[in-house]
C-alpha positions as CSV (number, residue, x, y, z in Angstrom):
1,X,2.6,60.5,38.3
2,X,3.1,56.6,38.2
3,X,0.3,56.3,35.5
4,X,2.2,58.3,33.0
5,X,5.4,56.2,33.6
6,X,3.4,53.2,32.8
7,X,2.0,54.7,29.6
8,X,-1.6,54.7,30.8
9,X,-3.7,58.0,30.6
10,X,-6.0,59.0,33.6
11,X,-9.3,58.1,31.8
12,X,-7.9,54.7,30.7
13,X,-6.9,54.0,34.4
14,X,-10.3,55.2,35.6
15,X,-12.0,52.7,33.4
16,X,-9.7,49.9,34.5
17,X,-10.2,50.6,38.1
18,X,-14.1,50.9,37.8
19,X,-14.2,47.4,35.7
20,X,-11.9,45.9,38.3
21,X,-14.1,47.2,41.1
22,X,-17.3,45.6,39.5
23,X,-15.6,42.3,38.9
24,X,-14.4,42.0,42.3
25,X,-17.8,42.9,43.6
26,X,-19.6,40.4,41.5
27,X,-17.0,37.6,42.6
28,X,-17.5,38.5,46.2
29,X,-21.3,38.4,45.9
30,X,-21.2,35.0,44.2
31,X,-18.7,33.5,46.7
32,X,-21.1,34.6,49.5
33,X,-24.2,33.1,47.9
34,X,-22.3,29.9,47.3
35,X,-21.1,29.8,50.9
36,X,-24.5,30.3,52.2
37,X,-26.1,27.5,49.9
38,X,-23.5,25.1,51.2
39,X,-24.2,26.0,54.9
40,X,-27.9,25.3,54.2
41,X,-27.2,22.0,52.5
42,X,-28.4,23.4,49.0
43,X,-26.2,22.8,45.9
44,X,-25.2,25.8,43.8
45,X,-25.9,26.0,40.1
46,X,-22.2,25.1,39.2
47,X,-22.0,22.3,41.5
48,X,-25.4,21.0,40.4
49,X,-24.4,21.3,36.6
50,X,-21.1,19.5,37.3
51,X,-22.7,16.6,39.0
52,X,-25.3,16.3,36.2
53,X,-22.4,16.1,33.6
54,X,-20.1,13.7,35.5
55,X,-23.1,11.4,36.4
56,X,-23.8,10.9,32.7
57,X,-22.7,7.4,31.3
58,X,-20.1,7.8,28.4
59,X,-21.6,7.5,24.9
60,X,-25.1,8.8,26.1
61,X,-24.3,12.4,25.2
62,X,-27.4,14.1,23.4
63,X,-26.4,15.5,20.0
């Protein structure tokens, strides 16, 4: 099979494919949530955090 030519065993290929499935599933779900929030005029957690960081004045960072 092609996996043997690449030097990957069947178990390793299965684990990689499962991990890839869950990463893509997570990314699509978060993308849909973000699009839904934008359509409703809400800000997502990432956009809100970026705006808070960028709105701070230089030299006022808390230590």
